[in-house]
N, C-alpha and C positions, 0 to 999 in steps of 0.2 A: 325180509322180518318184517312184522307184523307191530305198527305202531296203533292203542290204544288209549283215549282219553276218555277221562271222568270227569263228571260235573264240569263243563267247558263252558268258560264265557267270551267274549270278543279277545278280554283282555288275558285271561292264562285259564290252566286247567288244575283241579284241584290236586289233581294223579295223573302219569304218563307211564301207562306198560311200551318201552320198548324191547322187545327180545321178551329177552328173561331179568331184564332191569326195568323198577317201578321206581321214579321220581317222587316224592310228595313234594309239594309245593310249600313255601313258608305258612305252620298252621298257627292263628289265632281264636282267641277264644272269644267266639263271637255269641254268645249267652253271658257271658261275664266278664266282659269289657272292666268292669273297674273292682270284679273280686281281689281277693290276698290272689296274691303268687302261687299258693297251691290248689288253689281253686282255679286257674288258669293252665294252669299246669295240668291238672285231668283233665279236665275238657277239651284241652289238644293231645294229650294224648289217646284220649278215645278217639278223636275224630281221625288220628292215625291210624288207630288201629283197624274202624271202619274202612278207610280208604285202602289198607294194603288187605285185608277181608274181599273187597271188591274185587282186587287185583289175584286171586286166589294167595296170597302171606297173608303173612302173621309176624309180631316182632322178633320170631325169632330168625327170620329172612333178614333184619336189617344189618345194611353193614358201615352206614354212617348217618351222624347227624350231626346238624349244626344250628346250636341251639343262640339266640340274641335275647338279651336281657336289659332293659330299661335302665337298667339300677344292678349293677353286678352284688348288691346286699343282698340279692333275692337268690344268690347262687344255693345258700344253703339249703332252703325252703324248698327249690324246686329239684335239687339233686335226693330230700327225700322220697317225694315222688317220684321222680326217675327212678333211682335205685328200686325201690319197688314195682315197680312194671319191668322194667327190663329182666328178662329170664335167665338165670344161673349160667353163668357160661358163655352168653348169647348177647354181650356188650357189645356194640356197632365201635365203631371209631366216631370219637366226638368231640367239635369243637365248642367252646360257649366263651358268648362275645359281649363284651358290655357296647349296645348302641343304642341311638334314639329310632323308636320305633313309631312306624308313620301314625298313629291315632294316637291322643291321650283316653288315659287308662289303660292300656296295651302294656302287660308288664312280662310279657315272654312273646316268641317265637320262634317255633322250632321247623323245621324244615331233614327231610328223611328221602335217604336212598336203600331200596331193600332189591335184592337178590333171590330167584329162583336160579334153584340146579337143574330144573327143564321145564318145558313148556306145559302148563299147566291150562 
């Protein structure tokens, strides 16, 4: 099995493809750290799209996602963006958790796993 890492630093990789499975690290809205929850969600989902594409995948390949919210009151706001982003009939398994996020200003973090049916 081949392992391919993307945007790797000493601490972590933003994405890792191991065989047909792609693991996307928790993504934050770096350009919009203090923006509202919808704006942060949009940026994060754009980052996930880009990382999936690097590995020959897209959002239809998502099988799992974990969403951390700094405050559960953002739940409905992020779901507006999420629901428009997820392709009809391809929603991944998802958990949404209220949790303290490592740095001030961040309202949401999303981690995802995708699967390709064959090596691309």
